[in-house]
N, C-alpha and C positions, 0 to 999 in steps of 0.2 A: 354338530355335523355327525351324521351316523356313518360308520365305516363297517358295513356288514362283513367284509372280508379282512378286516384288521387294517393296521397302518400300512400304507404302500411301501414297497421296498425301495432301497437306494437306486436300484436299476430302473424302477418305474419313474422315480423323480428325474433321473438322467434322461430317459426317453422324452418326458414331457418338456424339459428345458431345451433339449436339442431341437424340438419342433416349434418353439416359440419364435416369433418375429423379434429379433434382438433390438431393433430400433424402436419398435412399438413398446416393448417391455421396458426398455431403458427410459423412454419418455414418460411412461406411466409411473414407473418407480420414482423418477425425479419429481413429478408433480405431487405424488403422495408424500415424499420426504419433505418437500417445501411446506405442505400443510402440517406435517408432524412437527417441524421446527417451530412453527407458530405456537403450537400447543405446548412445546417444551421450553419456551422462552423464559419462563419463570421457575423452571425446575433445575435441580442440581445435575450438572454434567461432570463426570469424573474422567480424568485423563490418566492413562496407565501405559508404561513402556515395558517391553520385554525383549530379550534377545532370544531368538529361536535356537533351540538346542541343535548341535551338529552343523551349524552354518559357519563356524569360524574357520579361517584358513590356518592350517597347521603352522605353529611357530609364530603366529601373529596374534598378540593380545588385542582384545576389543575389536575384532574384525568380523564378528557375527552379524547377521541381519537383525536390525532392531525394528520392531513394530510398535508404533504408538497407537493406542486405541482410545476413542472417546465413546462414552456410553452414558445413557440416562439411568441413574442409579435406581430410582423408585420403580421405573418401568421395566428394569432389567432388559434394556434394549441397546444393542450396539449401534451407534450412529455412524461410525466409520473407522477406518484404519488407514494409517499412512506408514509406508516404509521409509526408513532413514538410512542414508548411505554411511554416515559416521555416527558412532555412539556419542551421546552427549547427555548432560543432565536433563531431567524432565523439565526443570525450570527454564532452560534455554530452548527446549523444543516446543513447549506448549504454545507460545505466541505464534511461532511459525506454522504450527499445525492448524491453528484457527484461520490464519491468513490464507494458507494454501488451499484449505478445504472450503473456504468461503461459506462458513456455516453460521454467520451472524444472522440472527432472525431479523426479518424486514419489519 
């Protein structure tokens, strides 16, 4: 792809996304991701959890927002993220993450 004026700015991307039909975009993205999951069925998917900085309530340990991310390692592609209300070990969260996200390849 040639970009004679350089990479579009953040503002340009914002204007484009504001004018998209949200339902059509969501439907298209969903169909694309279903096809992608079929391709990734035999690839390694990594699960990682992080607590976002500055989100903890003062005086309360382990109260920050925890985000669990699934990503295709080889492809360097984030497949999805899930926010968790309570922090827990990755081992406990991973099965729930897959069930809630319904990412099992068909």
